[in-house]
C-alpha positions as CSV (number, residue, x, y, z in Angstrom):
1,M,22.1,-1.1,13.4
2,V,18.5,-1.3,14.2
3,Q,17.3,-4.9,13.7
4,G,14.0,-6.6,13.8
5,K,11.9,-9.5,12.7
6,H,10.7,-7.8,9.6
7,H,12.4,-5.4,7.3
8,F,9.5,-4.2,5.1
9,E,8.6,-0.8,4.0
10,L,4.9,-0.6,3.5
11,S,4.1,1.7,0.6
12,E,1.3,2.8,-1.7
13,P,1.1,0.1,-4.4
14,N,1.1,1.7,-7.9
15,I,-0.9,-0.7,-10.0
16,K,-1.2,1.9,-12.8
17,K,2.6,1.9,-13.1
18,I,2.7,-1.9,-13.4
19,L,0.0,-1.8,-16.0
20,D,1.8,0.8,-18.0
21,A,5.0,-1.3,-17.9
22,G,2.9,-4.3,-19.0
23,R,5.0,-6.7,-16.9
24,I,5.4,-7.8,-13.3
25,E,9.0,-7.7,-12.2
26,T,9.0,-8.7,-8.5
27,E,7.2,-11.0,-6.1
28,L,5.9,-8.0,-4.3
29,E,4.4,-6.6,-7.5
30,C,2.8,-10.0,-8.2
31,E,1.2,-10.1,-4.8
32,Q,0.0,-6.4,-5.1
33,V,-1.4,-7.1,-8.6
34,T,-3.1,-10.3,-7.3
35,L,-4.9,-8.4,-4.5
36,A,-5.8,-5.5,-6.8
37,K,-7.4,-8.0,-9.3
38,R,-9.3,-9.6,-6.5
39,Y,-10.6,-6.3,-5.2
40,L,-11.5,-5.0,-8.7
41,T,-13.3,-8.2,-9.5
42,L,-15.6,-7.6,-6.5
43,Q,-16.3,-4.1,-7.8
44,E,-16.9,-5.1,-11.4
45,E,-20.7,-5.6,-11.1
46,D,-21.1,-2.0,-10.2
47,Q,-18.3,-0.8,-12.5
48,P,-18.3,-2.9,-15.6
49,D,-15.6,-0.8,-17.2
50,L,-13.1,-2.4,-14.8
51,G,-13.2,-5.6,-17.0
52,V,-10.4,-4.5,-19.3
53,T,-8.1,-3.7,-16.3
54,I,-9.0,-7.0,-14.6
55,E,-8.1,-8.9,-17.7
56,A,-4.8,-7.1,-18.1
57,L,-3.9,-7.8,-14.5
58,S,-4.8,-11.5,-14.9
59,N,-2.7,-11.8,-18.0
60,M,0.3,-10.3,-16.3
61,I,0.0,-12.6,-13.3
62,I,-0.2,-15.6,-15.7
63,E,2.9,-14.4,-17.6
64,F,4.9,-13.8,-14.4
65,E,4.1,-17.2,-12.9
66,A,5.0,-18.9,-16.2
67,R,8.3,-16.9,-16.3
68,C,9.3,-17.3,-12.7
69,W,7.6,-20.4,-11.2
70,S,6.9,-22.9,-14.0
71,D,10.1,-24.9,-13.5
72,E,10.2,-26.2,-9.9
73,N,13.8,-27.1,-10.2
74,L,14.7,-23.5,-10.7
75,V,12.7,-22.2,-7.7
76,S,15.2,-21.5,-4.9
77,D,14.6,-21.3,-1.1
78,A,15.4,-17.5,-1.4
79,Q,12.7,-17.1,-4.0
80,M,10.2,-19.0,-1.8
81,E,11.1,-16.7,1.2
82,E,10.8,-13.6,-0.9
83,S,7.3,-14.8,-2.1
84,E,6.1,-15.4,1.4
85,A,7.4,-12.1,2.7
86,A,5.8,-10.3,-0.3
87,E,2.5,-11.9,0.4
88,I,2.5,-10.7,4.0
89,Q,3.6,-7.2,3.0
90,A,1.0,-6.9,0.2
91,E,-1.8,-8.1,2.5
92,K,-0.9,-5.5,5.2
93,E,-0.8,-2.8,2.5
94,Y,-4.1,-3.9,1.2
95,A,-5.6,-3.9,4.7
96,F,-4.4,-0.4,5.3
97,L,-5.8,0.8,2.0
98,W,-9.1,-0.9,2.5
99,K,-9.6,0.8,5.9
100,R,-8.5,4.1,4.5
101,N,-10.9,4.0,1.5
102,K,-13.7,3.0,3.8
103,L,-13.0,6.0,6.0
104,I,-13.0,8.3,3.0
105,L,-16.2,6.8,1.4
106,D,-18.0,6.8,4.8
107,R,-17.3,10.6,5.1
108,L,-18.4,11.2,1.5
109,Q,-21.6,9.4,2.1
110,A,-22.3,11.1,5.4
111,L,-22.1,14.4,3.5
112,S,-24.1,13.1,0.5
113,L,-21.1,13.7,-1.7
114,R,-20.4,11.6,-4.9
115,Q,-17.3,10.6,-6.6
116,K,-17.5,13.5,-9.0
117,D,-17.6,15.9,-6.0
118,L,-14.4,14.3,-4.6
119,A,-12.8,14.7,-8.1
120,L,-13.7,18.4,-8.1
121,L,-12.3,18.9,-4.5
122,L,-9.0,17.1,-5.4
123,N,-8.8,18.8,-8.8
124,H,-8.8,15.5,-10.7
125,S,-10.8,14.0,-13.5
126,K,-13.6,11.6,-12.6
127,S,-11.7,8.7,-14.2
128,Y,-8.5,9.5,-12.3
129,T,-10.4,9.7,-9.0
130,S,-12.1,6.4,-9.8
131,E,-8.6,4.9,-10.2
132,L,-7.6,6.4,-6.8
133,L,-10.6,4.9,-5.0
134,N,-10.2,1.6,-6.7
135,G,-6.5,1.3,-5.7
136,I,-5.2,1.5,-9.2
137,R,-3.3,4.7,-8.6
138,P,-1.8,5.8,-5.3
139,F,-3.1,9.0,-3.7
140,S,-0.5,11.7,-3.6
141,T,0.6,13.2,-0.3
142,N,-1.2,16.4,-1.3
143,D,-4.5,14.5,-2.0
144,L,-4.3,13.0,1.5
145,K,-3.5,16.3,3.1
146,L,-6.7,17.8,1.5
147,I,-8.8,14.8,2.6
148,H,-7.4,15.2,6.1
149,L,-8.3,18.9,6.0
150,L,-11.8,18.5,4.5
151,F,-13.0,15.3,6.3
152,E,-11.0,15.4,9.5
153,I,-9.6,11.9,9.1
154,P,-6.4,11.5,11.1
155,L,-3.2,11.6,9.0
156,K,-2.1,8.3,10.6
157,D,-5.2,6.7,9.0
158,L,-4.4,8.2,5.6
159,I,-0.6,8.0,5.2
160,I,1.5,4.9,5.5
161,N,4.5,6.0,7.6
162,I,6.7,2.9,7.9
163,P,10.3,3.8,7.0
164,S,12.6,1.5,5.1
165,Q,15.7,-0.3,6.4
166,E,17.8,1.9,4.1
167,T,16.3,5.0,5.6
168,L,16.8,3.9,9.2
169,S,20.4,2.8,8.5
170,R,21.1,6.2,7.0
171,L,19.7,7.9,10.0
172,E,21.9,5.8,12.3
173,T,25.0,6.8,10.3
174,A,24.0,10.5,10.4
175,I,23.3,10.4,14.1
176,A,26.7,8.8,14.8
177,K,28.4,11.4,12.8
178,I,26.6,14.3,14.6
179,S,27.2,12.6,18.0
180,S,31.0,12.6,17.4
181,V,31.0,16.4,17.9
182,N,27.7,16.8,19.9
183,P,27.2,14.1,22.5
184,K,23.6,15.3,23.2
185,A,22.7,14.0,19.7
186,R,23.0,10.5,21.1
187,L,19.5,11.1,22.5
188,L,18.3,10.9,18.9
189,Q,19.6,7.3,18.7
190,E,17.7,6.4,21.8
191,T,14.6,8.0,20.5
192,L,15.0,6.1,17.2
193,A,15.6,2.8,18.9
194,N,12.7,3.1,21.3
195,R,10.1,4.0,18.7
196,P,7.8,1.0,18.1
197,V,8.2,1.4,14.3
198,A,12.0,1.1,14.6
199,K,11.7,-2.3,16.4
200,G,11.5,-4.3,13.2
201,F,9.5,-1.4,11.7
202,L,6.2,-3.0,12.9
203,P,5.0,-4.7,16.1
204,E,6.2,-8.3,16.5
205,N,2.7,-9.7,15.8
206,W,1.8,-7.3,13.0
207,D,1.4,-10.2,10.5
208,E,-1.0,-12.0,12.8
209,E,-3.5,-9.1,13.1
210,E,-6.8,-9.7,11.5
211,T,-7.6,-8.0,8.3
212,E,-10.9,-7.1,6.8
213,P,-12.6,-10.0,5.0
214,E,-12.1,-9.6,1.3
215,D,-15.9,-9.9,0.6
216,H,-16.4,-6.6,2.5
217,A,-14.8,-4.9,-0.4
218,V,-18.1,-4.9,-2.2
219,E,-19.2,-2.2,0.3
220,L,-16.6,0.2,-1.0
221,T,-18.6,1.7,-3.8
222,L,-19.7,5.3,-4.5
223,S,-21.7,6.7,-7.3
224,N,-19.6,8.0,-10.2
225,K,-22.5,10.0,-11.6
């Protein structure tokens, strides 16, 4: 089985889904919500209507911490490890999303396009598009394909493509089964094992790479008019 230092699957955080549930269920969700709240707070001066969402996120964080962390005697080593891993994963997701949104907004500004123009191009409402740009909702694959087509942003900068441990394990099982009747298929295993993403799914020092300073988030604004 493919092994590595980290076994994370970076994904598109769905803050809207957590908000609709009204409750944080996992350490990863807590870290994602915490970063989302921090980002939205930086945007609130230009978008005052975010206040309601920020308050809701704050209340969920408080409730989760009271439920899961208030009694130190019940906090296990496994919970601590899960929390630390979740923090690393959420920060890497946030760094990717920050850079992606900056690329999108830079292209929009270069073309003198506004948020309502992007909404029209993607066939979304202005409020829905605002949630996309603010990281509350995840972009759909179709949204990202259109952005790639329109603004010539490379897909690798738009779509998180880190597979999960479960997916890689399934691939190994499938390759082994095919190889039993077709020896040439073993080349697929070598390809899988040699891909950088398969070696722990990310480079060994991926969690040591610098991320954009959080105060830069104030730059990610675009007129909603």
